[in-house]
N, C-alpha and C positions, 0 to 999 in steps of 0.2 A: 409868530407861532414857531414853536420848536418842533421840528419833525421827530416823530417817535422812531427810535431805532427798531429795525425789523428783528424781532425775537423769534427764535425757533420754538414752536410750541412743545411743551413737555410730552404731550400725547404722541406727537410725531416721533419724538426721540424714543419713547417707549416702544412704539410699533417697530421702529428700525432695530432696536436692541433685541426684541423678541424674534424678528425675522432673521437677523444675523445669527442669533443663538441657534435657532432651528436649522438654518443652513449649515452651520458648523457641526451640529449634532448629526445630521443626516449624511454629511460628507464623511465624518469620522466613522459612522456606522457602515457606510458603503465600502470603506477601505479596511477597517479593523474589525468589524463586527462578525458575528457568527456566520453570516452569509456574505461577507465582504471579499474583496479581491485577494487579500493575503490568505484567508482561510481556503479560498478556491484553489490557490496555487499549492497549498499544503495537501489538499485532497487529491489534486491531479498528480502530485509527486508520489503520494501514497498509492494511488491507483497504478502508476507505472511499476512501482516496487512489487505490488501484489500480483500484477500480470506476469512479471518475470518469475516470481515464486510459483504461481499457478502452472506456468509452462514447465518448470523444473519438476513439480509434483506430477504432472501428467506424464512426463517422460519416465519418471520413476515407476509410476503405476503400469505403464506399458511394458517396461522391463520386467516387473514382477509378474504381470499376466503372461508374458512370454515364457518365463521360467516355470510358472505353474503349469502351463499347458505342456511344456516339454517334460515335466515329471508326472503327468497324468497317466491313467491306465490306458487310454487310447493311443498315446504317443509317448514312448519312453526313450529319452535321449541318454544312452549309456554313458557318454562322456560327461554330461552334466551330473548324472547320478554319481559317477566316480569322483568328480570334483567336490560335490557337496559332502559325500561320505568322508573324504579326506579332510576337508576343512572343518566340518561340524563335529564329526566323531573322532577325528585324529587317526583314521585308519590308513594302513599302508599294505601293499602286497608283500608276499613272502620273499620275493626276489629283489626287493628294493632296499637300499641302505638309507637309514634315517640319520641325518646329521643335525645336531642341535647346537 
């Protein structure tokens, strides 16, 4: 008797190919997909940039609120009023020399 060589069944090869393909797909999706590692790193970097921008905008708002309060009817800062009149309106006092 001639011993039969042990052949790998085609169905087992198909199951292996499908399992390998699925593992490859899910690995790719976990790294490159919409919710993958690279996208997460991009979102975290964008979050840090936006946090810095938010801090800058909050500082700007605080400065503007302070200037608004200083020019209000209840509290009038004459130095700030003089500065704004000079800058915005181009005013100068009569005893000053204007050099252009």
